[in-house]
N, C-alpha and C positions, 0 to 999 in steps of 0.2 A: 855681496860684500862691498860693492861699489856705492851703496846707498848710504843713508844716515839713520841713526837711532835717536829718537826724541824722547826725553824724560822731562816732563813739566816745562816744555818749551825749549829745553837745551838740546842742541844737536851734538851728537857724538859720532866720531868716525869709527866704524867697526874695526878697521885695521889697527887701531890703537889698543884693541882688547883681544885680538886673536887673529888667527889666519883661517879658521874654519867657522862655519855658521853656528853649529851647536855650542862649541866652547865659547864663542863670542857672546851668545845670548846668556849663557850661564855667568859669565864674567860681569856683563852689564847688569844682570839681575841682582847679583850679589852686591854690587855697588849701590843699586837703586833701593833695595828693600829697606835699609835703615832710614831712608828718607820718609818712606811710607809708614813704617812701624818703629818709630823712635823709642817707644816704651815696651818693645817686645821682650817677653820673658820666655825662655826656651823650656822651662820646667813643665813636665807633665806627670800626672799621678795615675797609678794603677787603681782599679776598683778597691782592692784590698787595702791600699794605702789611704784612700778616701774614707773607708770604713773605720779606720783607727780613730778618727775624730768623733765617731758615734759611740765609742766605748766609754764606759764610766772611768776606767783607769787609762790614763794617757801614757803610762810607762812604755818605753821602747818605741816611740813613734818614728816615722821615717825622717831622716835628716833633712828632707826637702822642706819640712814645716818650720825649720829653725831660721834664725835671723840671716844666715848666710844665703838663703834662697828666698823663700816666701815670707818669712817673718810672721807666721801665724802663731807659733809657739815660742816661748822663751824658757830658759832653764835658770832656776834660782835654787841653789843648794840641792841639786839633784831632783828638783821637782819641776815638772812641766806646767807652765801657766799659759793660758790662752790670752795673749795680749793684742794680737792683730796689729802689731806695730810696723809690719813690713809695708813696702811700697804697694804691693798688689792688693792686700785687703784694705788698705787705706783708700786707694783709688776706688775700689768697689763700693765702700761705704759712702765715700763722698758723692758718688753718682746716685746711690739710693737716696741719700739725704737730700741731694739737690732736686731730684724728681719727686720727692715726698712719697716714695714707694715705686717699685718697678716689678713687672712680671718677670718670672725666671727666663722666659723666652727673650724678652727685650734685653735683659741683662746679658745673656749669652751672645746675642747679636751685637750689642754695643761693644763688649770687650773682645769679641772675636774679630772685629773689624779694625781698620786703622784708626788711631795710631797704636793700638795695643797688640792685637793678634794673639790674645791669651787662649790657651787650650780650655775647653769647657770644664775639664776636671779641676783646674786651679781656680776658676770662677766659682764653682760649686763649693770647693774647699774653703774659699774665702767667706762665702755666705754662711757655711756651717760654722766656721770659726767665729764670725761675728754673732751668730746665734748663741754659741756657747759663752761668748763674752758678754751677752746681754745687751748687745747694741742694735739688734734687729729682731723683728718678729715676723712670722710667716703665716700667711692666710692661704691654705690650700684651696683648690677648686671646690672641694666638698670636704666637710669635716670641721673640727674645731681649730681655732687659732693656735699656732705653735709658738711657744716662748722659751722652750728648752729642748735640748737634744734628746731628752728622754720622754718627751710627749708622744702620745700615740700617733702613729703614722709618719713620724719624722724619718725613720730609717727608710721606709718605702719611698718617701718623697725624694731622698737624695740618691737612692739606688735606681730609681726609674726615671728615665729622661723626660718622658711625657708629663709625669706628675710634677716634676720640678719646673718645667716650662710653663705649666698652667697655674702654678702658684704665684702669689704676689708677696714681695718682700717689702716690709715697712721699717722705718727707723723705730727702735724700741721706745715705748712711751709716747709715741705720736699717734693721736687718734685721727689719722688722715684716711681719706677715701681715695682709692686708686682710680685712675682714669677709666679703667674697665668697669669698676663698680658705678662710677658716675654715669657711664654710658648706659648701664642697665637701669639706673634710676630714671634717666631721661626717657628711656624706652618705655618704662612703666607708666610714666605720666602721659606719654603720647598714646599708648595703646589702650589704657584703661580710663584715663580722665580727659582725653582729647585736648591735651595741653602740650604745646611745643616748648621745650625748656632747653636753654643753653647748658652746655656741660661745665658749668661753673657752680661753686658752692653757693654763692649769693643768689643765683637764679633758681637753684633748687630750693633753697630756704623760702624764697618768695613764692614759689609754686606751692609749697607745703602750706604756707599761710593763706593762700588764696583758695586751695582746693580741699584741704582736709576738713575744715569746718563743715563744708557741704556734705562730705562723706559721713561725718558724724551725725548730721541732721537726717540724712537718708537712712542711716542705721537705726536711729530712734523711731523713725516712721515705720520701718520694717518690724521693729519690736512691737509697735502698736498693732500692726496687722497680725502678727503671730499671736498676740493676746486675744484676738477675735476668732482664732481657729479653735475647733473643738479640743477640749482638754488643755488649752493654753500651753502648747509645747515650748520648750526652751529653744533659743536660737542654736543652730548647729555650731560645733566647736570652732570652725574657721571664722565665723562671724563674731563669736565671743572673743577670740584672739585678735580679730581686727579692732574691736573696741579698745583693747589694751594697747595695741600698736598705735592707733590714732592718738590716744592720750599721751603716750610716750613721745611721739613726734611733735605734738603741739605744746608740750610742757615748757620748752625753752625756745619757742618759735622766733623770738626776737634775736636770738644768738645763732649766728649762721652755722658755725662749726658743730655744736652739739646737735642741732637740728638735722644736718646732713648725716652725721654719724648715726643718729637714731633711725633715720630712713634706711641707711645702709644695713643696720642691724636687723630691722624688721621688714626688709624688702620682700622676702618670700611670703611672709604672713600678709603683708599689704596686698601683694598681687593676688594671692588666692582669695583673700577676703573680699576685695573690691569686685573681682570677677563674679563671685557668688552673690554679692550684694546687688549688683546690677541685674543679674539673672533673676533673682527672687523678686525684686521690685517690679520688673517687667511682667513677670508671670502672675504675681499675687495682686491682681487688680480688684476693684470693688465688685465687679461682676463675678469674678472667680470666687471671691470670699463669700458672696451670696449663695453661689452654687454649693460650696462646701457646707455652709450652714443649713441649706435645705437637706442635703444628705444626712447631716448630723441629726436633724429633727426627725427624718424618716426612720433612722436607726434607733435613736434613743427615746423617741416618743411613741411611734407606731410599732417599730420592730419589737421593742421590749414589751409592749402591751400584748402583742400577738404571742410572744414566747410565754408570758405569764398566763395568758388565756388558755394555752394548750391546744393540742390537736392542730398544729400548723403543718401545712403541706410541705413536702420535701423541697420543692423548688423555691418556696418562700424562705425556708430555713437557709438554703444555699445562698439566696440573694442577700439575706441579712448578714450572713457570714462574710461574703465578699465586700459588702459595703463597710462593715466594721473593720475588716483588715485594711481597706483603703484609708479609712480615717486614722488608723493607728500607724500608718506609714510615715516616713520622714518628710515626704512632700505630698500630703493628702490631696492637694489641689490638682495634681497631675493625673492624667488619664481618667478624669471624671466622666468624660463623654462616653467612654466605653461601658460605663455602668448605668446608663440611662434606662435600659430595660430592667435592671435589678430594682431601681428606684420605683419604676412603674409597677413592678410585680408586688412589692411590699405595700405600696399605697393602695393598689387595687384590692389586695387581700384584707387590708385593714378596713377599707370602706365597706366591703362586703360583710365582714364580721359585725361591724357596727350597725349596718343597716338591718341585718337579720335580728340582732338583739333588740333594736328599737321597735321593729315590727312585732316581735314576740311580746315585748312589754306593753305595747299598745293593745294587742289582742288580750293580754291578761287584764289590763285595766278595764277594757270593755266588758269582760266577763264579771269583774267585780261590780261595775256599775249596774249590770243586769241583775245581779243578785240583790244589790241594795234596793233597786227599784221594785223588785218583786216582794219586798218585805211588806207586811200589813201596815196600812196607813200611809205609805209613800204617795199613793195616787191622790190623797187628799191635800198634799202640800201645794202651796203657792209656788210661783216661779222662783221667787227669791229664796224661799225655804228649800226648794230642790237644789238650787245652786249652793246654798250653805251646806247641805248634807253631802253633796258630791264633790265639793271643793278639795277635801283631803286626797281624793283619788287623783284629781288633776295635778296636784302638787307633787304627788309621789312619782309621776313620770317625768324624768329629767327633760328640760328644755334644751335639747342639743341636736346636732346634726351628724351626718356621716363623716365629715372631715374634722370634727372637733376631737380634742384629745382628753377632755374632761367631761364627765367622770370617765374613768378608765373602763376598759372592756370587762374586767373582773367585777368592778362595782356595778356596772349595768346588769351583769348576769345574776349576781347574788344579792348585792345590797339593795337594788331597786325592787326585787321581789319581796324582800323583807319589808321595805317601805310600803309596798302595795298592801301587804297583809295588815300592817299597822294602820294604813289609811282606811281599809275596810272596817276594822274595829272602830276607828274614830267616826267614820260615816254612820255606822249602825248606832253608835252612842248618840250622835247628834239627832238621828232619826227618832230614837226613843225619847229624847228630851222633848221633841216637838209633838210626838204622837201619843205617848203614854198618858199625859194629863187628860186627853179626850177619850181614852179607852175606859170601859167600865172596870171598876175595881175587881181584882181577883176574888173569887168566892172564898170565904174563910174555910179552913179545914174543918172536918167533922170534930165534934167535941172529943177531947182526949187524944187526937191524932197529931203527931209531931211531923212538921214539914221541913225538910232540909234542902236548901238550894245547892245544886251540884253544877259547877261551871264546866263547860265543855273545853276541849283543848284549843288553844289559841296560839298564834304566832309560831306556827310549826310548818316547816317545809317538808312535804311528803313527795318522794320521787319514785319509790319502788313499792312492790307489793308487801315486802317485809315491813317497810315503814308504816304502811296502811294498817297492817295487822297489829303492829306495836301500838299505834295510836288508839285503835279500837279496843284492844285489850286493856289499856290503861283506863279509858273512860268506863269500860264495863266493870273494872275493879272498883272504881269510885262509887258507881251506882250500887253494886252488890254490898259494899260496906254499909251503906245507909239502909238498904232493904233488910239485910240480915239483922240489924239492930232493932227491927220492927218499926222503922220510921218510914215516912213517905219522902221520895225524892222529887224535887222540882228542877227540871233542867233549865239552867239560866244561860 
């Protein structure tokens, strides 16, 4: 009590305010508080009183809302109107307007500190009144923008302290971006585009003008690479959305405010899309594209031929199925290394099947050559004539290898055999043309005897005993028809 009390540099004698320590501090504090809180308002609202402003009907509100205290409501002919003409809501709005938007947390801190000392309930009531009056809009941390007390989520925002603190309040009709959002935009540029940007609208717009055209070019390049993938899949939805977001942000890139607002609106889409774009561009290189195309050829050229050919081993079928599943996945280029054994299995089975077919065809062609060479008169041909006769047989055997994909396995198995049969007929016909003029003429039939030429079966594939019997029976029927008519049959 023998010391001094100092308030803003002024020294006070304790004895002038009391005789005991506690009462003296109380007296001095009561005197000093108005200097620190000259705009203090003692009004406080209960939760149920705050909830009255969330009701559609404003009848019977707390008197604290009227002009005598807060001045949020006014009465005209028994009707309550939201005017926000009082000193408290006016000061709250002026602060929001001056900062071009404030978070709920900053608003509570600002008006809870000197020179105001407002209770958080009357700050929230002022914001709610301004919302009802159409003078502010609220952007919650998650969800749609609120422009009316009846919008979804408004009640929860004002009833829950955390939700209100994390929301941002803007002047109504102002398309402004809060400092928090600008900070997120700058972080996006730094993290995804390696560009440091000042937290100002002009700097952000300049960064958009400098960086987004490059993103658009990268996106077009990725589209070209996707076009080279098997089946030409569409770009994933985040990348398609990125295309639209980039267009929206670049539409008015010379105008700062619309550009920053567009970035703010599409920020989440831009972030997700650019991250995916960078990832896919780094993964989908020319080398990787080539590997995917190899797998596609293995499945759709060799695998399909094996399946059509039939009698495919179980392990080969499983390898084809795994490769086909990989190609149909969202990112077919990933995990290709794990399928190298499947690729080798399918290619090995294909080469083996093709090799066996080609060897069988060559054996069959050699048999045909032997038969043609054993025909009467072939031994009398010159070298050129022999080549002329045997040439259809050589042309009937495809000039292909084990790794080729044309003609297909099915064609090699069936079509080439038919071609060999036709080649044999053609070779015999050429042989007759060369040999028959030198052969003695056939003896004429006896007088009165009718000779009928009967052609043998041609161009017929015979694989089973039943088919052999069918061919023999058909030829026997033809011969018997001639003989039973009393005529002579000459087999041609």
